[in-house]
N, C-alpha and C positions, 0 to 999 in steps of 0.2 A: 394674298391676305383677304380674309372674309370681311365683308362690310359689317359695321356695327352702328348702333344708334348714336354712339359717341362721335363717329365720323360725320354723321349728318348734322349733329348739333354743333360741332366745331366749325363746320362749313357755314352754317347759318349764323354763327356768331360773328363772322367776318362780312356778312351781307347787310347793308344798311337799307332800310325802307326809305326811299327818297321823300316820302310824304311826312314821315315822323322824325327822321334823323336818328332813329334807334335801330339796333339790329333785331332780328326776328326772334332771338332767344330771350334777350332781356325784356322785350315787350310782351313776351309770352304768347306771341302770335303763332308759333310753330307747334302743332299738336299732332298726336296720333301718327307718329313716325312708324312706318311698316317696312320691313326688309324681307324680300323673298328671293333668295339667291343673289343675282346681280341687279334685281329690280327693286326700286324704292318708291314709296309713296308718302306724301306728307300733306297734312291739312294746314293751310294758312288762314287763320281766323283774325281778321282785322278788327280793332276796337272802335272803328269809325266807319261811317257809310262812305263807300268809294266806288260806286258802280261805274263811273266814267274812267277810272284808272285801274280797275281790278285786272283787266287783261294785261296791262303793262307790268303790274306787280307779279302776276303769275308767270309771265315770260322771263322776268328778271330772276325769279327763284329757280325756274327750270334751267336756264342757261348757266346759273352759278353751280347748281348741283351736278351738271354734266362734267365739271372739272374734277370730280372725285374719282380717283383711280378705281377701276373695276365696275363702275356703274354702266349699265346698258340701257335700261328703260326707266323713265321718271314720270310719275303721276303727281301733279300738284292740284289739289282741290282747294279752291279759294272762296271765301265768303266773309261776312262781317257779323259781329254780334255786339249790340249796344247794351251796356249795363248801366245801372244807376250809380251816381256819384254823389258825394256829400254836398249838402246845402249849408247855409249859415246856421249856427247853433241856435236852439230855442224856437225854431219855426216848424210847425206841423207839416210833415210831408204830404204829398198828394198820392192817393191810390191810383194806380194805372198810369202814372207819369214818372218816367225814369229820371229825366233831366230837364231843367228849366233854364232857358237862355233869355235874359232880359236885354232888350235893345233900348238904349236910352240916348238922350242928347241933352246938353245944357240949355239949348235954346231951340225954338221952333224954326221951321223953314230950311232945315239942313238935309231933308230927305230920309228922316228916320223911319217913317211908316213904309215908304217905298223899299227901303233896305230890309225892313222886317219881313214884308210879304215875300220878297224875292229870296231872302235867306231861308225862310220856311220852305218855299217851293224848291230851292236848290237842295236842301237836306232831303226832301222827299224824292227828288230826281236822282239823288245818290243812293237811294234805297232804304231810307229810314221811314218810320211811321211818325208823322209830325202833326202837331196842332198849333194853332195861332190864336192867341188871346189878345184882343184889342183892349188895352187897359186905359186908353185915352177916353175917359168918361165924358169930358166936356166936348171933345171934338173927334168922335169916332170916324175913321176913314176906311177901315178894312172892308166893310160891306161893299162899298163901291169898288175898291181895288180888286176884290175877289169876284165881283159881279154877282153878289148874292142878294136876293130879296126874299121877303116872307118872314115868318116867325119860327123860332125853334119849337119842337114838339116836346111834350112832357107825358110820360106814361104813368107817373105816380103822383103828379101834382106837387112834387117836392123838388124835383131835379129836372134839368133840361138836357136834351140830346144836342150835341154840337151840330152846326150847319156844315154841309160838305161842299167843297169846291176844289177843282183841280187836284184831287187826291188829298187835300188838307181837311182836318177837323178844325172848325173855327167858331169862336164865340165873341160877341161884341154887344155893348149896350145899344148899338145902332140897330140890332135885330129886334129890339124890344120897344123902340120908340119910333115916332115918325121922323123923317129926315129933317124937317124944319122945326122940330121941337127942341128948344134950348134946355140944357141941364143946369137949372139955377139952383145948385146945391152947394152947401158948405162942405168943408173937408171931411168930417166924420161920415157924412152920407156917401161921399164919393168912395172912401176907403171901404165902407160897408158894402156898397154895390159891387166893387171890384172883387172883394172876397167871395161874394155870392156867385159872381160869374165864374170865378176860379174854382171854387169848391163844390158848387151845385151843378156843374156841367159833367155829364157822363162821358168823360174822356175815355177813349178805347185804346188801351195798350200802347201809349205813346212812348217812343224813344226820346223825342224832344218836344217840349212845348215852348214855342217862341212867344215872348210877351212884349208887345209893342207898348212901352211905357209912355205916359204923357211927357212933353218937354219940360225942362226946368229942374230945379234942385230945392224946392221949398218943402214945407211941412208935409204936403200930400205925397210928394215923391219919396221923401225919407220914410214916411209911414208905410207906404207900399213896399219899399225895399225891405222893411223889417217884417212884413207879414207874408210875403211871397217866398217860398223856399227855393231860392235861386242857386243854380249850380255855377253859373258864371254870367258876366255881363259884357256886352259889346257897346262901345261908345261910338256914336256917329257924329262926324263933324265935317266942316268944309275947311279949306286951307286959309280962309279969311281970319285975320287976327282976332276979331271980336267973337267969332264962332269958337275958335280955339280957346279963348279965355273962358267961355262958358262950359266948353267940353271938359276943361280941367276941373271945374267945380263938380261936374257930374261924376268924373272919375273918383275924386276925393270922397264924394258921398258914398259910393259903393265901398270904398276902403274902410270908411267909418263903421259900416255895418257888417264887415267881414265877408264881403262877396268878392270872389276873385275876378279880375279883369281878364277876359279872354283876348281882348285886343281892340284896336281902333280901326274903323272904316272911314276913309276919307272920300266924301262925295264931292262932285263938281271939281275934281282936281285939275282938269284941263278941258278946254272947249275947242272942238274942231269944227270949223266953218263948213256948213253943208253945201255951200256954193263953190268955195275955192280950195277947201282942205287945209287952210291955215290953222295951225294949232297955237293956242294962247292960254296962259295961266291967268285968267281974268280975276280969280279970287286969291292970287298969290300961289306960291309953291313951297313945298318942303315943310309946311307947318305940321302936318300929321306925323311925319317921320321924326321931326324935332320933339314933338310931344311924347312920342313913343320912347325916344332916347332919354328924355327927362324923367319919365316915370318907369322905365325899364319894362315896357309892355310891347307887344307885337303890333305891327301894322298889318292887319289882315288883308287889306287890299285897297286900291284906289279906283274910283269909278269916274268916268267922264261926265261932263255936262252935255247930255244928249237928249234931244227932243223926243226920241222914240221911247226912252224910259218913262217920261212923263205921260206921253200919249197912251202907252200900253197900260200903265197903272190906272189912269183915269177911265179907260174903257173896260176895266174888269178883267184884263188879260195880260198880267204882268210879263216882263221881258223873258223870264225863265221859261214861261209857257208859250209866249207868242213867238219867240225866236230861240228855241232851246240850244241850237248849235252856234249861236252868234258869239262874237268876242265878249260882249257884255255879259251874256248868260254864263259863259265860262268863267268870268271873273267872279260872279256871284257863287258859282259852284266851288271855286277855289277858296273863297272866303268861308263858305260853309264847311268844307273839309278841314281847313285850318282851325276853325272854332271847335269842331267835333274832336279833332286830335288833341287840342288843349284840354278838353274835358276828359278824353280817354286817358291822358297822362296824369290826371288828378287823382285824389284819394277816392277809393270806392266807398259806397254806402253799404255798410254791413248790418244795418239795423234789422233787415228781414231775417238774418241768421240767428238773432237772439230771441228767446221766448219772452212773451209779455209776462210780467210779474204782477199778480193780482193778490191783494191783501183782503181777506174776508174775516168777519167776526164769526167765530165758531163757538 
């Protein structure tokens, strides 16, 4: 019996991508199926960056297709393509930015900025083009975490080129002021400054822009959530009861403005003594998982309380760059993939396919 494209499609319908939990046909990952005699080739185009697991996916598909009767040679070409997805209604989208991920926390001190920079670096390590916007106007920390100094350049006097570090495009109010200058501004000035940083930066073909939001859930945070076209939000917390209480408020804030929650990251979930190796849940345990269950959201990952994470971020060389093959870096990469997959499974942005309607007096 001669091989047909239907044979290949039926086989791929029974093969589940372990990263997404969906088969390769329903996810529309299988493309360009070619059959020449007993030889077949297929392109697998993932909707999420997955450089560190692409080889595993390719082997999975190859081994599965070998089970088709009559197949002799198999060629599987694998890659990824990131597309734009919907943001909340009524917010102007950004040119050259496909998806925006907001990273937020209900309170300070839970490792939100450290998570933001390592998440951005992890997405880049997985093969995406990534930007990082430091939206904490009062306490910008990303210039130090990225090890960047100097001022952004402007070629036209109206917009700024992002600063570059570790393969990221970055922008922060910290690049425009001295490190010891306090931002004694009221809310409207802060939101205005953030919109300028967001919209007057010449972002270059970003798959993802990670926005490190200021902590809290007050008027400023709510206004920012309404003005930034966010594809999805990540909530950072610790297992401590008081942190979880505030994290719940942050989650509800995004729900109010129609921004999907991609999931929760639990920082400082456990501490392992550097001297004796004893592991202890000094901030409690299971709080992040319980919050996920209560609100029907995913726990993207749990990170330990580890001195190296702090030291590397403080030195401008975050963990994903400093120790790319470490256990902690792999946790950040797994979090990044899970967040990207949640976005890939969301509704697409079709606005670019529709013409602009202009009404003129004639």
